[in-house]
N, C-alpha and C positions, 0 to 999 in steps of 0.2 A: 705912795703911802709914806708918812713921816717915820714909821717904825722900821722900814726896809732901807738898807743902804743903797746908794746910787750904783755902786759896783755890782751888787747882786742883781739889781734890776737890769743892768746892761747885759750881764751874762745870761739871764733868763731870756731876754729878748733875742739875743744872738742865737742861743740854742733853739729857739722856736722858729728861727728863720726870718724874722721880721727885719726890714731894712730901716724903718724909722724907729730908732731907739734914743731914749733920753740919756745922754752921757754927760758927765761933768767935764770940765776943762782941766788941763794940766796933766798930772801923773795918772789920772784915771783913764785917759785915752790910750796910754801905753799898755796899761793892764788889759783894756778891752781888746787891743790888737793881739796881745799874747793869748788870751782866751780864745779868740776867733781862730787863730792858727792851730791851737791845740784841738779844738773841735773838728776842724777840717782834717787834721792828721788822724784823729780817732775814727772819723767816718771812712777815710781811705783804708785804714787798717781793718776795719770791719768788713768792707767790701772785699779786700784781699783774702781775709780768712774765709768768707763765704765761698769764694771761688776755689781756694786751695784746700778746703777741708775734705772734700771727697777723695783727694789724692793722697791724703795722709794715712798712715797705718792706724789700726785700732788700738795699738798699744802706745802708751806714752810713759816716759820715765818720770818718776816723781821729782828728780833733781836733787833732793837732799840726801836720801839714803841710797840712791842708785838702783833701787828695785823697781822694775816695771810692773805696773798694775793694769789689769785688763778692764777696759771700759766697753760700752756699747759701740758697735761698729757705726761709723758715720754713714749717711745716705750716699748712694752711688752718684746721684746727680743733685744739684741744688733744688730745693723745693720750689715749685712754680708759685708765683705770686698772684696770678690772675687766671681766669677761665680760658682766655685766649692762649696763654702759654700751655695750659693743660691740653687743649685741643690740638695745638701744634705738636706737642710731644707725642700724643696718641697717634696722630696721623703719620709722623715719622716712624714710630714703632711698627704700625701696621704695614707701611710700605717696606720697611727693612725686613720684616718677618716674611712677607710675600716674595721677596727677591732673593732671599738666602737659599742655600742648597739644602739645609736641614729642614725636615717637616716639623709640624707642631708636635710638641712632646718629645722631641729628639733629645736623647741623653748620650753625650759622647763617651761616658764611662762604661756604658753597656757594650758587650761584644756584639759584633755584626755577623749574622749568619747568612749564608748564601753567596755573598760576594763582598768585596772590599775594593775601594778605589781611593787613591791618595788625594786627589783634588777633584771632587765631583762638581759638575756644572750646576748652575741654578735650576735648570729644568729637570735635573736628576734628583733621585731620592725623595721627591715630593710625595708624601703619603706612602712611601715605600713602593711606588709603582715600578721603578726599574728593578728593584730587588725581587719583587714578586714575578716580574717578567723573566728575569734570568733564572730564578728558581724553577719556574714552570718549564722553561726551555731545557734546563738540565734534567729535570725529571722525565720529560718526553724523550730526550736523547737516550737516557738510561733505559727507559722502557723499550724504545726502538731497538737498541743494541741487544737487549735481552731477548726480544721477540725474534730478531734475526739469528741469534745464536741457537735458540730453540728450533727454528725452522731448519737451520743447517744440520743440527743434530738429527732431526727427523728424516731429512733427506739422506744423510749418511746411513742411518739405521735401515731405511728402505732399500738403499743400494746394497748394503751388506746382506739383507734378507733375500733380495733378488739374486745376488751372486750365489748365495748358499742354495737357493732353490734350483737354479740352473745346474749347479754342480751335482746336486742329488739326482736331478733328472738325467744328466749325462751318465752318472754312475749306474743308475737303474737301467737306462737304455743299453749301455755297454754290457751290463750283466745279463739282460734279457737276450741280447744278440749272441753272447757266448753260449747261453743255455740252449737257444734255438739251433745254433751250429752243432752243439754236442748232440742234441736230439736228432737232427738230420743225419749226422754222421753215424750215430749209433742205432739206426733203425733196423739193422739186420738182427737176426736172431742171436748170433754169437756176439758177445761183447768184444770191442777192440781195445787197443792200447790207448789210454787216455780217455776213453768213453765209459761211463758207468753202465752197469747192467740194467735191464728194464725195471726190475723191482726197486733198485736203489733210485733210479730216475723218477719213478712214480712216487716213492716216498719223499723225495726232495720237492716234487711238485706239490704234494699235499702240504708239506711244511711251509713252502712259500705262499701257498694260497691261504693257509691259516694265519700266517704272519701279516699278509696284506689285508686280510679281512678286518683286522683290528684298526687299520689305518684308513681304509677306504670307506666311503658312504655306501648306502644300500644299492643305489643305482650302479655305481662303479663295481661293486662286489658282484652284482648279477651279471654285468657285462664280462667281468673276468671269469666267472663260472662258465658262461656260454663259450667264451674263447677257449677255456681249458677243455671243455667237452669236445669242441671242434678239433683241437689239437690231438686229443686222445683218439677220436674217430679216425683222423688222418693217419696217426701212428699205427693204429690197428689195421687200417686198409693197406698201408705200406708193408706191414709185417705179413699179412695174408698174401699179398702179391709176391713178396720175396719167397715165402714158403712154397707157393704154387710154382714159381720158376725153378726152385730147387728140385721139387718133385718131378717136374717135366724133364729137367735135364737128367735126372737119375733114371727115369723111365727110358729116355732116348739112349742112354749109355747101355742099359740092359738090352734094348732091342738090337743095338749094334753088335753087342757081344754074342747074342743069340744068332744073328745072321752070319757072323764069322764062323761060329761053330757049325 
């Protein structure tokens, strides 16, 4: 066009990337070379900024006043320019997320309950499976220990009750043996030293029978009553035999005295 200078036409053609440009001779060739080098340097600077921008901080100093002003944070990675780059980025992200140790939705700032490991392996912590397993095992171990402690306490209680029962039975048997020995030794009509008289012995028997009646069931009580009746009958028979022996001996002594006279 006659209204556009030849230098501007050359700059436009170089910026557009065309190789065939109409350039004048002389000093315009030097100007064209300078513009081409400037455009190349500007393109290299643009590529460098695009690569280094994610690594820069979100705060930039103003330069004149020295006061830093907050701007919007830059993107973490350069923006993909085509769908092939998008698919590649998504594939890499999926592969990385499936091979890392932390499951989906993992937040490192939250506290971990149940267990903690400094360097988990990739197959660990996936979906919290290992944590749930260890937590279940800990609960089962705690329940098992509690059940074992309860069983041991029950066994100890049963052993103490058995020992107490045997001790009471031994005391009762010894007491009954002493009473029977006292009854056998005190069967004669006159009371001896250490043996109570028949009335007191009968009173003691009644008191023991009344005390045992409150502790024994009906069948045992009936058996004790029959046993007591048998002992009373035996005691009366021994007393009668003793009295008859005494009367016979007294009659024999009277006969002997009469014969001597």
